[in-house]
KEDO-235533 format. One record per residue (C-alpha): residue number from 1; residue in three letters; x, y, z. Coordinates in nm, 2 decimals, decimal comma. Each point is the difference from the previous one (the first is absolute). Example, Ala and Ser with C-alpha at 12.3 -4.5 7.8 and 13.67 -1.06 7.14 Angstrom:
% KEDO-235533
(pt 1; "ALA"; (1,23; -0,45; 0,78))
(pt 2; "SER"; (0,14; 0,34; -0,07))
% end
This chain:
% KEDO-235533
(pt 1; "MET"; (0,00; 0,00; 0,00))
(pt 2; "SER"; (0,13; 0,35; -0,09))
(pt 3; "SER"; (-0,11; 0,34; -0,10))
(pt 4; "CYS"; (0,17; 0,25; -0,24))
(pt 5; "LEU"; (-0,08; 0,37; -0,04))
(pt 6; "ILE"; (0,13; 0,21; -0,29))
(pt 7; "ILE"; (-0,03; 0,38; -0,02))
(pt 8; "GLN"; (0,08; 0,11; -0,35))
(pt 9; "GLU"; (0,06; 0,35; -0,15))
(pt 10; "CYS"; (0,13; 0,07; -0,34))
(pt 11; "ASP"; (0,37; 0,03; 0,11))
(pt 12; "ASP"; (-0,01; -0,16; 0,34))
(pt 13; "VAL"; (-0,13; -0,33; 0,13))
(pt 14; "PHE"; (0,00; -0,17; 0,34))
(pt 15; "ILE"; (-0,05; -0,37; 0,07))
(pt 16; "GLY"; (-0,04; -0,15; 0,34))
(pt 17; "SER"; (-0,09; -0,33; 0,16))
(pt 18; "ASP"; (0,01; -0,18; 0,34))
(pt 19; "THR"; (0,21; -0,29; 0,13))
(pt 20; "ALA"; (-0,26; -0,23; 0,16))
(pt 21; "VAL"; (0,01; -0,38; -0,06))
(pt 22; "SER"; (-0,32; -0,18; 0,08))
(pt 23; "ILE"; (-0,12; -0,36; 0,00))
(pt 24; "THR"; (-0,34; -0,16; -0,02))
(pt 25; "TYR"; (-0,09; -0,26; 0,26))
(pt 26; "LYS"; (-0,34; -0,16; 0,01))
(pt 27; "ASP"; (-0,13; 0,27; -0,24))
(pt 28; "VAL"; (0,12; 0,28; 0,24))
(pt 29; "ILE"; (0,28; 0,24; -0,09))
(pt 30; "TYR"; (0,28; 0,04; 0,26))
(pt 31; "ARG"; (0,32; 0,20; 0,00))
(pt 32; "LEU"; (0,31; -0,20; -0,04))
(pt 33; "ASN"; (0,27; 0,27; 0,01))
(pt 34; "THR"; (0,08; 0,35; -0,14))
(pt 35; "ASN"; (0,30; -0,08; -0,20))
(pt 36; "GLY"; (-0,16; -0,03; -0,35))
(pt 37; "LYS"; (0,15; 0,16; -0,30))
(pt 38; "LYS"; (-0,25; 0,15; -0,25))
(pt 39; "LEU"; (0,20; 0,27; -0,18))
(pt 40; "TYR"; (0,30; -0,06; -0,22))
(pt 41; "VAL"; (0,23; 0,26; -0,17))
(pt 42; "VAL"; (0,11; -0,14; -0,34))
(pt 43; "GLU"; (0,20; 0,24; -0,22))
(pt 44; "ASP"; (-0,23; 0,31; -0,05))
(pt 45; "MET"; (-0,32; -0,17; 0,14))
(pt 46; "VAL"; (-0,15; -0,06; 0,34))
(pt 47; "ILE"; (-0,21; -0,32; -0,02))
(pt 48; "PHE"; (-0,28; -0,10; 0,24))
(pt 49; "CYS"; (-0,04; -0,38; -0,02))
(pt 50; "SER"; (-0,21; -0,18; 0,26))
(pt 51; "GLY"; (-0,28; -0,25; 0,06))
(pt 52; "ASN"; (0,13; -0,35; 0,05))
(pt 53; "LEU"; (0,34; 0,08; 0,15))
(pt 54; "ASN"; (0,16; -0,33; -0,10))
(pt 55; "LEU"; (-0,08; 0,07; -0,36))
(pt 56; "SER"; (0,07; 0,37; 0,02))
(pt 57; "TYR"; (0,35; -0,06; 0,16))
(pt 58; "SER"; (0,09; -0,26; -0,26))
(pt 59; "LEU"; (-0,13; 0,21; -0,29))
(pt 60; "MET"; (0,19; 0,32; 0,10))
(pt 61; "ASP"; (0,32; -0,19; 0,08))
(pt 62; "ASN"; (0,01; -0,16; -0,34))
(pt 63; "PHE"; (-0,10; 0,33; -0,17))
(pt 64; "ILE"; (0,28; 0,19; 0,17))
(pt 65; "LYS"; (0,25; -0,27; -0,08))
(pt 66; "GLY"; (-0,09; 0,00; -0,36))
(pt 67; "LYS"; (0,14; 0,23; -0,27))
(pt 68; "ASP"; (-0,33; 0,13; -0,14))
(pt 69; "HIS"; (-0,16; 0,24; 0,25))
(pt 70; "SER"; (-0,27; 0,13; -0,23))
(pt 71; "VAL"; (-0,36; 0,03; 0,10))
(pt 72; "GLU"; (-0,09; -0,25; -0,27))
(pt 73; "LYS"; (0,23; -0,26; 0,14))
(pt 74; "LEU"; (-0,15; 0,04; 0,35))
(pt 75; "ARG"; (-0,34; -0,03; -0,15))
(pt 76; "ASP"; (0,10; -0,32; -0,18))
(pt 77; "MET"; (0,15; -0,15; 0,32))
(pt 78; "ASN"; (-0,31; 0,10; 0,21))
(pt 79; "LYS"; (-0,22; -0,18; -0,25))
(pt 80; "GLU"; (0,23; -0,30; -0,01))
(pt 81; "TYR"; (0,00; -0,03; 0,38))
(pt 82; "CYS"; (-0,38; 0,04; 0,04))
(pt 83; "LEU"; (-0,07; -0,26; -0,26))
(pt 84; "LYS"; (0,26; -0,24; 0,12))
(pt 85; "PHE"; (-0,11; 0,01; 0,37))
(pt 86; "ASP"; (-0,37; 0,05; -0,08))
(pt 87; "SER"; (-0,01; 0,32; 0,19))
(pt 88; "LYS"; (-0,13; 0,36; -0,04))
(pt 89; "GLU"; (0,17; 0,13; 0,31))
(pt 90; "ILE"; (0,28; 0,22; -0,15))
(pt 91; "ASP"; (-0,08; 0,37; -0,04))
(pt 92; "ILE"; (0,26; 0,23; -0,16))
(pt 93; "LEU"; (0,01; 0,38; -0,01))
(pt 94; "ILE"; (0,30; 0,18; -0,15))
(pt 95; "CYS"; (0,10; 0,37; 0,03))
(pt 96; "SER"; (0,26; 0,15; -0,23))
(pt 97; "MET"; (0,09; 0,30; -0,22))
(pt 98; "LEU"; (-0,04; 0,02; -0,38))
(pt 99; "ASN"; (0,11; 0,31; -0,19))
(pt 100; "ASN"; (0,02; 0,20; 0,33))
(pt 101; "LYS"; (-0,36; -0,09; 0,08))
(pt 102; "THR"; (-0,13; -0,25; 0,26))
(pt 103; "ILE"; (-0,15; -0,33; -0,12))
(pt 104; "VAL"; (-0,18; -0,27; 0,20))
(pt 105; "TYR"; (-0,04; -0,36; -0,13))
(pt 106; "GLN"; (-0,25; -0,25; 0,13))
(pt 107; "ILE"; (0,03; -0,38; -0,07))
(pt 108; "SER"; (-0,28; -0,21; 0,15))
(pt 109; "PRO"; (-0,13; -0,36; -0,07))
(pt 110; "TYR"; (-0,35; 0,15; 0,03))
(pt 111; "GLU"; (0,07; 0,22; -0,30))
(pt 112; "ASP"; (0,14; -0,30; -0,21))
(pt 113; "PHE"; (0,36; 0,12; 0,07))
(pt 114; "LYS"; (-0,05; 0,31; -0,22))
(pt 115; "ILE"; (0,25; 0,28; 0,06))
(pt 116; "ILE"; (-0,23; 0,29; 0,11))
(pt 117; "ILE"; (0,17; 0,34; -0,02))
(pt 118; "LYS"; (-0,09; 0,30; 0,22))
(pt 119; "ARG"; (0,12; 0,35; -0,06))
(pt 120; "ALA"; (-0,08; 0,33; 0,18))
(pt 121; "GLU"; (-0,07; 0,33; -0,17))
(pt 122; "VAL"; (0,18; 0,32; 0,10))
(pt 123; "GLY"; (-0,17; 0,15; 0,31))
(pt 124; "ASN"; (-0,18; -0,32; 0,09))
(pt 125; "ILE"; (0,05; -0,24; 0,29))
(pt 126; "SER"; (-0,11; -0,36; -0,04))
(pt 127; "THR"; (0,00; -0,28; 0,25))
(pt 128; "TRP"; (0,02; -0,37; -0,08))
(pt 129; "VAL"; (-0,04; -0,28; 0,25))
(pt 130; "GLY"; (0,08; -0,37; -0,02))
(pt 131; "GLY"; (-0,03; -0,30; 0,24))
(pt 132; "VAL"; (-0,26; -0,04; 0,28))
(pt 133; "LYS"; (-0,23; 0,27; 0,14))
(pt 134; "SER"; (0,05; 0,20; -0,31))
(pt 135; "GLN"; (-0,32; 0,20; 0,03))
(pt 136; "GLU"; (0,06; 0,10; 0,36))
(pt 137; "CYS"; (0,37; 0,09; -0,08))
(pt 138; "SER"; (-0,11; 0,21; -0,30))
(pt 139; "ASP"; (-0,27; 0,18; 0,20))
(pt 140; "SER"; (0,25; 0,09; 0,28))
(pt 141; "ALA"; (0,26; 0,13; -0,24))
(pt 142; "CYS"; (-0,24; 0,21; -0,21))
(pt 143; "GLU"; (-0,14; 0,16; 0,32))
(pt 144; "SER"; (0,35; 0,08; 0,13))
(pt 145; "LEU"; (0,10; 0,15; -0,34))
(pt 146; "GLU"; (-0,31; 0,22; 0,00))
(pt 147; "ASN"; (0,10; 0,12; 0,34))
(pt 148; "GLN"; (0,34; 0,08; -0,14))
(pt 149; "MET"; (0,19; -0,22; 0,23))
(pt 150; "LYS"; (0,37; -0,08; -0,07))
(pt 151; "VAL"; (0,08; -0,31; -0,20))
(pt 152; "GLU"; (0,15; -0,18; 0,30))
(pt 153; "GLU"; (-0,31; 0,08; 0,20))
(pt 154; "VAL"; (-0,22; -0,13; -0,27))
(pt 155; "TYR"; (0,18; -0,34; 0,00))
(pt 156; "GLN"; (0,01; -0,02; 0,38))
(pt 157; "LYS"; (-0,37; 0,07; 0,04))
(pt 158; "ALA"; (-0,10; -0,24; -0,28))
(pt 159; "PHE"; (0,19; -0,29; 0,13))
(pt 160; "ASP"; (-0,10; 0,07; 0,36))
(pt 161; "ASP"; (-0,36; 0,01; -0,11))
(pt 162; "ILE"; (0,00; -0,34; -0,17))
(pt 163; "SER"; (0,24; -0,18; 0,22))
(pt 164; "TYR"; (-0,10; -0,35; 0,11))
(pt 165; "GLU"; (0,16; -0,35; 0,00))
(pt 166; "GLY"; (0,06; 0,02; -0,38))
(pt 167; "VAL"; (0,13; 0,36; -0,02))
(pt 168; "GLY"; (0,25; 0,15; 0,25))
(pt 169; "GLY"; (0,35; 0,00; 0,13))
(pt 170; "ARG"; (0,18; 0,30; -0,16))
(pt 171; "ALA"; (-0,09; 0,24; -0,27))
(pt 172; "ILE"; (0,27; 0,03; -0,27))
(pt 173; "VAL"; (-0,03; 0,27; -0,27))
(pt 174; "TYR"; (0,22; 0,07; -0,30))
(pt 175; "ARG"; (0,00; 0,31; -0,21))
(pt 176; "ILE"; (0,08; 0,00; -0,38))
(pt 177; "ASN"; (0,06; 0,30; -0,21))
(pt 178; "LYS"; (0,27; 0,14; -0,24))
(pt 179; "ASN"; (0,25; -0,01; 0,28))
(pt 180; "GLY"; (-0,03; -0,37; 0,03))
(pt 181; "ILE"; (-0,14; -0,24; 0,27))
(pt 182; "LYS"; (0,02; 0,09; 0,37))
(pt 183; "LEU"; (-0,13; -0,16; 0,32))
(pt 184; "TYR"; (-0,24; 0,27; 0,10))
(pt 185; "TYR"; (-0,16; -0,11; 0,32))
(pt 186; "THR"; (-0,01; -0,29; 0,25))
(pt 187; "ASN"; (-0,18; -0,03; 0,33))
(pt 188; "ASP"; (-0,19; -0,25; 0,22))
(pt 189; "ILE"; (-0,37; -0,05; -0,08))
(pt 190; "LYS"; (-0,23; 0,05; 0,30))
(pt 191; "GLU"; (-0,18; -0,33; 0,07))
(pt 192; "LYS"; (-0,26; -0,12; 0,25))
(pt 193; "ASN"; (-0,10; -0,35; 0,11))
(pt 194; "ILE"; (0,20; -0,19; -0,26))
(pt 195; "ARG"; (-0,04; -0,38; 0,03))
(pt 196; "PHE"; (0,34; -0,17; -0,04))
(pt 197; "ILE"; (0,01; -0,36; -0,10))
(pt 198; "ASN"; (0,24; -0,10; 0,28))
(pt 199; "GLU"; (-0,24; 0,13; 0,26))
(pt 200; "ILE"; (-0,27; -0,23; -0,13))
(pt 201; "LEU"; (0,22; -0,31; -0,04))
(pt 202; "SER"; (0,18; 0,04; 0,34))
(pt 203; "ASN"; (-0,31; -0,10; 0,19))
(pt 204; "GLN"; (0,01; -0,34; -0,19))
(pt 205; "HIS"; (0,37; -0,06; 0,11))
(pt 206; "LEU"; (0,11; 0,03; -0,36))
(pt 207; "ILE"; (0,32; 0,13; -0,15))
(pt 208; "VAL"; (0,04; 0,32; -0,20))
(pt 209; "ALA"; (0,34; 0,08; -0,14))
(pt 210; "ASP"; (0,08; 0,31; -0,21))
(pt 211; "THR"; (0,33; 0,00; -0,18))
(pt 212; "LEU"; (0,18; 0,20; -0,27))
(pt 213; "ILE"; (-0,08; -0,27; -0,25))
(pt 214; "GLY"; (-0,35; -0,11; 0,08))
(pt 215; "HIS"; (-0,27; -0,06; 0,25))
(pt 216; "LEU"; (-0,11; -0,32; 0,18))
(pt 217; "VAL"; (-0,35; -0,02; 0,15))
(pt 218; "ALA"; (-0,13; -0,32; 0,15))
(pt 219; "THR"; (-0,34; -0,10; 0,14))
(pt 220; "ASN"; (-0,17; -0,32; -0,10))
(pt 221; "LYS"; (0,16; 0,10; -0,33))
(pt 222; "LEU"; (0,37; 0,07; -0,04))
(pt 223; "VAL"; (0,09; 0,27; -0,26))
(pt 224; "VAL"; (0,35; 0,09; -0,10))
(pt 225; "SER"; (0,03; 0,27; -0,26))
(pt 226; "ASP"; (0,23; 0,26; -0,16))
(pt 227; "GLU"; (0,02; 0,18; -0,33))
(pt 228; "ALA"; (0,09; -0,32; -0,18))
(pt 229; "GLY"; (-0,30; -0,21; 0,11))
(pt 230; "THR"; (-0,21; -0,17; 0,27))
(pt 231; "VAL"; (0,01; -0,33; 0,18))
(pt 232; "THR"; (-0,32; -0,10; 0,18))
(pt 233; "ILE"; (-0,04; -0,31; 0,22))
(pt 234; "ASP"; (-0,35; -0,09; 0,13))
(pt 235; "GLY"; (-0,23; -0,29; 0,04))
(pt 236; "GLU"; (-0,01; -0,06; -0,38))
(pt 237; "GLY"; (0,38; -0,04; -0,01))
(pt 238; "ILE"; (0,27; 0,23; -0,14))
(pt 239; "ASN"; (-0,05; 0,27; -0,27))
(pt 240; "ILE"; (0,30; 0,17; -0,16))
(pt 241; "ASN"; (-0,02; 0,29; -0,24))
(pt 242; "ALA"; (0,34; 0,14; -0,08))
(pt 243; "SER"; (0,18; 0,18; -0,28))
(pt 244; "ARG"; (0,36; 0,08; -0,08))
(pt 245; "THR"; (0,10; 0,36; 0,06))
(pt 246; "ASP"; (-0,01; 0,07; -0,37))
(pt 247; "GLY"; (-0,35; -0,14; -0,03))
(pt 248; "LYS"; (0,10; -0,24; -0,28))
(pt 249; "VAL"; (-0,05; -0,33; 0,20))
(pt 250; "ALA"; (-0,29; -0,08; 0,23))
(pt 251; "ILE"; (-0,07; -0,31; 0,22))
(pt 252; "LYS"; (-0,33; -0,12; 0,13))
(pt 253; "VAL"; (-0,04; -0,29; 0,25))
(pt 254; "ASN"; (-0,35; -0,07; 0,13))
(pt 255; "THR"; (-0,26; -0,28; 0,02))
(pt 256; "THR"; (-0,16; 0,11; -0,33))
(pt 257; "ASP"; (0,30; 0,06; -0,23))
(pt 258; "VAL"; (0,22; -0,23; 0,21))
(pt 259; "LEU"; (0,32; 0,13; -0,16))
(pt 260; "LYS"; (0,03; 0,25; -0,29))
(pt 261; "ILE"; (0,30; 0,20; -0,12))
(pt 262; "SER"; (-0,06; 0,26; -0,27))
(pt 263; "ASN"; (0,19; 0,28; -0,18))
(pt 264; "LEU"; (-0,16; 0,31; -0,16))
(pt 265; "ILE"; (-0,12; -0,21; -0,29))
(pt 266; "LYS"; (-0,11; -0,34; 0,11))
(pt 267; "ASP"; (0,01; -0,27; 0,26))
(pt 268; "ILE"; (0,34; -0,17; -0,03))
(pt 269; "PHE"; (-0,04; -0,27; 0,26))
(pt 270; "SER"; (-0,30; -0,14; 0,19))
(pt 271; "ILE"; (-0,13; -0,30; 0,19))
(pt 272; "ASP"; (-0,37; -0,04; 0,04))
(pt 273; "ALA"; (-0,20; -0,19; 0,26))
(pt 274; "THR"; (0,00; -0,32; -0,20))
(pt 275; "GLY"; (0,38; 0,00; -0,02))
(pt 276; "ASN"; (0,03; 0,11; -0,36))
(pt 277; "VAL"; (0,32; 0,19; -0,08))
(pt 278; "VAL"; (0,03; 0,26; -0,27))
(pt 279; "ALA"; (0,35; 0,14; -0,07))
(pt 280; "ASN"; (0,14; 0,21; -0,28))
(pt 281; "ASP"; (0,37; 0,01; -0,10))
(pt 282; "GLY"; (0,23; -0,17; 0,23))
(pt 283; "THR"; (0,26; -0,27; 0,08))
(pt 284; "TYR"; (-0,14; -0,31; 0,17))
(pt 285; "ASN"; (0,25; -0,26; 0,14))
(pt 286; "ASN"; (-0,06; -0,35; 0,12))
(pt 287; "ILE"; (-0,37; 0,00; -0,04))
(pt 288; "LYS"; (-0,22; -0,31; 0,05))
(pt 289; "ALA"; (-0,35; 0,05; -0,13))
(pt 290; "ASN"; (-0,31; -0,18; -0,12))
(pt 291; "ASN"; (-0,22; 0,11; -0,29))
(pt 292; "VAL"; (0,22; 0,29; -0,11))
(pt 293; "THR"; (-0,12; 0,22; -0,28))
(pt 294; "ALA"; (0,28; 0,22; -0,15))
(pt 295; "ILE"; (-0,06; 0,27; -0,26))
(pt 296; "ASN"; (0,29; 0,17; -0,18))
(pt 297; "GLY"; (0,33; -0,05; 0,17))
(pt 298; "THR"; (0,35; -0,13; -0,01))
(pt 299; "TYR"; (0,08; -0,31; 0,20))
(pt 300; "THR"; (0,35; -0,13; 0,04))
(pt 301; "ASN"; (0,12; -0,34; 0,13))
(pt 302; "ILE"; (-0,34; -0,13; 0,09))
(pt 303; "ASN"; (-0,03; -0,36; 0,12))
(pt 304; "THR"; (-0,36; -0,13; -0,02))
(pt 305; "ILE"; (-0,17; -0,33; 0,09))
(pt 306; "ASN"; (-0,31; -0,09; -0,19))
(pt 307; "MET"; (-0,04; 0,34; -0,16))
(pt 308; "ILE"; (-0,31; 0,03; -0,22))
(pt 309; "ALA"; (0,02; 0,27; -0,27))
(pt 310; "THR"; (-0,27; 0,02; -0,28))
(pt 311; "LEU"; (0,23; 0,22; -0,21))
(pt 312; "MET"; (0,36; 0,10; 0,06))
(pt 313; "ARG"; (0,23; 0,22; -0,22))
(pt 314; "THR"; (0,37; -0,02; 0,05))
(pt 315; "SER"; (0,09; 0,37; -0,08))
(pt 316; "ASN"; (-0,13; 0,33; -0,12))
(pt 317; "SER"; (0,25; 0,01; -0,29))
(pt 318; "SER"; (-0,08; -0,09; -0,36))
(pt 319; "ASN"; (0,16; -0,35; 0,05))
(pt 320; "TYR"; (-0,18; -0,21; 0,25))
(pt 321; "MET"; (-0,20; -0,31; 0,08))
(pt 322; "ILE"; (-0,36; -0,04; 0,11))
(pt 323; "PHE"; (-0,09; -0,30; 0,21))
(pt 324; "HIS"; (-0,35; -0,14; -0,05))
(pt 325; "ASP"; (-0,16; -0,30; 0,17))
(pt 326; "GLN"; (0,10; -0,25; -0,27))
(pt 327; "TYR"; (0,25; 0,18; -0,22))
(pt 328; "ILE"; (0,27; 0,26; -0,02))
(pt 329; "GLU"; (0,02; 0,28; -0,26))
(pt 330; "PHE"; (0,33; 0,15; -0,11))
(pt 331; "TYR"; (0,01; 0,36; -0,13))
(pt 332; "HIS"; (0,28; 0,16; -0,19))
(pt 333; "LEU"; (-0,01; 0,38; -0,07))
(pt 334; "GLY"; (-0,36; 0,00; 0,11))
(pt 335; "SER"; (-0,12; -0,27; -0,24))
(pt 336; "LEU"; (-0,10; -0,36; 0,08))
(pt 337; "ARG"; (0,26; -0,24; -0,15))
(pt 338; "MET"; (-0,05; -0,33; 0,18))
(pt 339; "ARG"; (-0,25; -0,18; 0,21))
(pt 340; "VAL"; (0,09; -0,32; 0,20))
(pt 341; "GLY"; (-0,26; -0,21; 0,18))
(pt 342; "PHE"; (-0,33; -0,17; -0,06))
(pt 343; "ASN"; (-0,17; 0,07; -0,33))
(pt 344; "SER"; (-0,36; 0,09; 0,08))
(pt 345; "ALA"; (-0,12; -0,15; -0,34))
(pt 346; "ASN"; (0,10; -0,36; 0,07))
(pt 347; "ASN"; (0,12; 0,02; 0,36))
(pt 348; "MET"; (0,34; -0,12; -0,10))
(pt 349; "PRO"; (0,34; 0,16; 0,11))
(pt 350; "SER"; (0,14; 0,21; -0,28))
(pt 351; "ILE"; (0,25; 0,26; -0,11))
(pt 352; "LEU"; (-0,15; 0,27; -0,22))
(pt 353; "LEU"; (0,22; 0,24; -0,19))
(pt 354; "TYR"; (-0,12; 0,34; -0,13))
(pt 355; "GLY"; (0,12; 0,24; -0,27))
(pt 356; "GLU"; (0,13; 0,35; 0,06))
(pt 357; "ASP"; (-0,34; 0,15; 0,02))
(pt 358; "GLY"; (-0,09; -0,23; 0,30))
(pt 359; "ASN"; (-0,33; -0,10; -0,16))
(pt 360; "GLU"; (0,07; -0,26; -0,27))
(pt 361; "GLU"; (0,10; -0,35; 0,11))
(pt 362; "VAL"; (0,30; -0,11; -0,21))
(pt 363; "GLY"; (0,08; -0,33; 0,15))
(pt 364; "SER"; (-0,08; -0,25; 0,28))
(pt 365; "ILE"; (0,10; -0,32; 0,17))
(pt 366; "THR"; (-0,29; -0,19; 0,16))
(pt 367; "ALA"; (0,01; -0,32; 0,19))
(pt 368; "GLY"; (-0,22; -0,28; -0,13))
(pt 369; "SER"; (-0,11; -0,32; 0,16))
(pt 370; "SER"; (0,32; -0,18; -0,09))
(pt 371; "ALA"; (0,21; 0,25; -0,20))
(pt 372; "ALA"; (0,05; 0,38; -0,04))
(pt 373; "SER"; (-0,14; 0,17; -0,32))
(pt 374; "LEU"; (0,18; 0,29; -0,17))
(pt 375; "SER"; (-0,18; 0,26; -0,20))
(pt 376; "GLY"; (0,10; 0,32; -0,17))
(pt 377; "ASN"; (0,31; 0,08; -0,21))
(pt 378; "TRP"; (0,32; -0,10; 0,17))
(pt 379; "THR"; (0,37; 0,04; -0,08))
(pt 380; "VAL"; (0,20; -0,26; 0,17))
(pt 381; "GLU"; (0,33; 0,17; 0,00))
(pt 382; "SER"; (0,15; 0,29; -0,20))
(pt 383; "GLY"; (0,24; -0,15; -0,27))
(pt 384; "SER"; (-0,12; -0,35; 0,04))
(pt 385; "GLU"; (-0,19; 0,01; -0,33))
(pt 386; "PHE"; (-0,27; -0,20; 0,17))
(pt 387; "ASP"; (-0,34; 0,18; 0,03))
(pt 388; "ILE"; (-0,34; -0,13; 0,12))
(pt 389; "TYR"; (-0,33; 0,13; -0,13))
(pt 390; "GLY"; (-0,35; -0,07; 0,09))
(pt 391; "ASN"; (-0,12; -0,27; 0,24))
(pt 392; "THR"; (0,29; -0,24; 0,05))
(pt 393; "ASN"; (0,08; -0,29; 0,23))
(pt 394; "LEU"; (0,34; 0,01; 0,15))
(pt 395; "ALA"; (0,20; -0,31; 0,12))
(pt 396; "THR"; (0,32; -0,06; 0,19))
(pt 397; "LYS"; (0,32; -0,10; -0,18))
(pt 398; "ALA"; (-0,02; -0,34; 0,16))
(pt 399; "TYR"; (-0,35; -0,05; -0,13))
(pt 400; "VAL"; (0,11; 0,10; -0,35))
(pt 401; "ASP"; (0,31; -0,22; 0,01))
(pt 402; "GLN"; (-0,21; -0,30; 0,10))
(pt 403; "GLN"; (-0,25; 0,07; -0,28))
(pt 404; "ILE"; (0,27; 0,02; -0,26))
(pt 405; "SER"; (0,17; -0,31; 0,13))
(pt 406; "SER"; (-0,32; -0,20; 0,00))
(pt 407; "HIS"; (-0,10; 0,12; -0,35))
(pt 408; "GLN"; (0,35; -0,01; -0,15))
(pt 409; "TYR"; (0,00; -0,15; -0,36))
(pt 410; "ILE"; (0,22; -0,30; -0,03))
(pt 411; "PRO"; (0,06; -0,10; -0,36))
(pt 412; "PRO"; (-0,04; -0,38; -0,08))
(pt 413; "SER"; (0,32; -0,20; 0,01))
(pt 414; "ALA"; (0,14; -0,11; -0,33))
% end
């Protein structure tokens, strides 16, 4: 929860916010601490970014670390975060100077992430409010300005008027004009009867720890959170939602998704409640698995027992083999040149040879019931001057010698 008040003139603009950090427990808002950061100075801009602080901190950290500090880049990142984490809890207001005149940008998921530009005419004073209790804050500021109160008094009264568990701590105000960006005002916000989460939980003998890197709140539910994510442990089990500091990798562990790791584009690894594993791009060593389906990959030194493959290709080059259930096809330069296995026509083992086009069968050897048959045009050996054409029966040399011997002509004796 946060509030942001902007007072804009043509050549001068002020932007201020509070530092309260709140938490919702059993649908009631409590104050967690007053160390929240809502305003960021980036080059010639002061940026208000708040809502879900886990997302806001991560978003601004990655934006500041990046090289592109344009308003358009921040808009794209805001949209990316909100869509990725299914959230509309990031509000952004930006104050800067353009051509020696003030300019205010608004980026909100409720406006479809459009960049809304606000300018002030000479002699006019405009107020813009973002965050919670916006109407009350605007009414207080406008009344103070009509009463010609000083800028610091306007901010102090506005934040004092709307302070509650979600708004408070300190008021921090920056001023932007042709002379640059300066911290203009900071002071404690006057608060009354603020409900702190540790006061509620202490009666239940529970632990509250506030550190520089996160917050831990435990009741019948244990919550550990920082800007990178949240871990929740309750009666349903453990729930983890975490992202890398650059926002490019996110992890979910819960009783619904079980385990899911994703990048900005897609889920890259997941295990569902039935034990199904989905993984993209990786090295897998010493895996024992049943009923494996693999799509598009390179597999090296694989030892398998009783592997069943309906169709397997040996490489993605133009020279490869394809293994079918009953035969193997050999491809050269992308064309089918030979098929070895069972001939579907007569259910006999055969070797089929194809021409350069890969379509026309130019020769074959097919097993018969007692001898192999040869078809097609065959050249026995280059230079042998012995060619075979058409359907021909072949015989071994021993068989031919025996036939010649048994049919040898013996002239009658004199």
